[in-house]
N, C-alpha and C positions, 0 to 999 in steps of 0.2 A: 465140895463145890468146885474147888480148884481143879480137881481131876476131871470133873464134868465139863468145865470150861476148856480144859486142855483137849479132851476128846472131841468136844464140839468144834474147836478151832482146827483140830486135825481132820475132822470130817469135812469142814469147809474147804480145807486145802485139797483134800482128796477129791471133793466134788469139783472144785475149780480145775484141778489138774485133769480130771476125767473129761471135763468139757473142753479144755484147751488141747489135749492130746490129739483128738481127731482133726482139729483145725490145723495144728502144726503138721500133722502127717499129710493132710491135703495140700497145705502150702508147700511143703517140701517136695511132694510129688509134682505139683504144678510148676515149681521152679526147675525141677529136673527135666520135665517134659519141655518146658520153654527153652532151657539151655540146649537140649538135644535138637529141638526144632531150629533154633537159631544156628547151631553148628551145621546141621544138614543143609539148611537154606543158604548159608554162606558158602559152603563147599559147592553146592549145585550152581549157585550164581557165578562163582569163580570159574568152575569148569565150563559153563556155557559161554561166559565172557571170553575166556582164554581160547576156546574153540573158534569163536567168531573172529577174534583178533588174528589167530593163526590163519584162518581161511582168508581174511582180508590181506594179510601179509603175503601169502603165497600167490594170491591173485594179482598182487600189485605189480609183478614183474613179468607180465604175460606179453606185452607188446614187443614188436620188433626192435624198437629203439631201446627198450629196457634190456633186452637180450644182448644187444650190441654194447650197451654200457657195461653189463656184467663181463662180457668177453674182454673189453678194454681194461676193466678193473683187475681181472685175473691176469692179464698180460703185464700190467704195471707191477703187480705183486711179484710175478715171476722175475721180471727185470730187476726189481729191488733185491730179491733174494740172491740172484746171480751176481749183482753188483757187490753186495755185502760179502758174499762168499769169496769172490775174487779179491777184494780188498783185504780180507782176513788172511787169506793164503799168502798174499804178497807181503804182508807185514810179518809173517812168521819166518824167522831165520832158519828154522829147522827143516823147512820144506825146500826140496831141491828145485833147481831151475826147470827140470823136466816136468815135475809135478805142477809147478806154477804155470808152465806153458799149457799143460793138459787142462788145468782148471780154467784158464782163460779161453781156450778153444771150446770147452764145454759151454761156458757162458756165451761165447760168440754164436755157437750153434743154436742155443736157446733163443737168443735175440733174433737170429735170422729166420728160424722156424716161426717165431711169433709174428714176423712181418707179414706173412701170407694170411694171417687171421684177421687183419685189421684194415679198415678202409678210411678211418678218420685221419685227416691230414696232420692234426696236432699230435696224435699218437704215433704216426709214422715218423714225424720229426723227432719225437722222443726216442724212438727205436734207433734212428740214425745217430743221434747223440750218444746213446749207450754203445752202439757199435764203434763209433769213433773213439770213445774213451777206452774201450776194450782193446782197440788197435794200439793206442798209446801205451797201455799197460804191457801189451805183447812186445812192443818196441823196447820198452825199458827192461823187460826180462831178457830179451836177446842181447841188449847192450851190456847188461851186467854179466851175461855168460860169455861175452867177448865175440859174439857173432854180429859184427857191425853191418854187413850187407843185409842180413835179415832184419836188423833193427831199423835201418833206413827204409827198407821196403814197407814195414809195418807203419812207420811214421808217415810216409807218403800216403798210404791208404787212409790213415787217421785224418790227415790234413784235408784230403780230397772229400772224405765223408762229412767232416764237420763244416767245410765250406758249403757243401751242398745243403746242409741243414741250416745254413744262414749265419754261421759264426763269423765274426769279424777278424779276431786275432787267432790265427792258426799257426803261429810260429812254434817251432819245436820247444823252445824254452818255456813259453806260456803253457803249452799242452802238458809238458812234463810236470810243471808246478801244479797245474790243475789236477792231474792224476795223483800226484803225491798228496795233495790236500784232501782229495776224495778218499784216498786209501787211509789217511789218518782219521778222517771223520767216520768212515764206515768200518774201519778195521777193528773196532771194539776193543 
């Protein structure tokens, strides 16, 4: 009788497991399909949303004012790169006076070329200030090389340019201190 009860309980387990297996298989299939659907839906939603965002971002800078802003921003970035490059070269003792002079002249030409691209008065003032600081740096390079007439000529150009930009103190001492301070700050 014990073996009969064992067989009957084994049979009950087999019957229960036979009933549960299809339910588990269907549940597993449903969970798998649901997961795949959620993944595809999330990906599709992200793609559509990012496409709409990209379209909105690209369309945001279509006006004439926005294009002018981008030109000004690009100009300021170029001025900053020229400024840092000049300061770095001036701080490096291994660079010859000729190479320093050439670097400053390149920075000066970038600044001067940029001036024709801008009409905004504030940006033009910024260009004049950058030009004046570059003139001061050239004066300092010439002075260090022993070329005093050229140093004085550059300093006069710097003073004239910075006065035109609205600077109050355009004394040689102040401008040299300013340029040295900028060189230290930007010389990395």
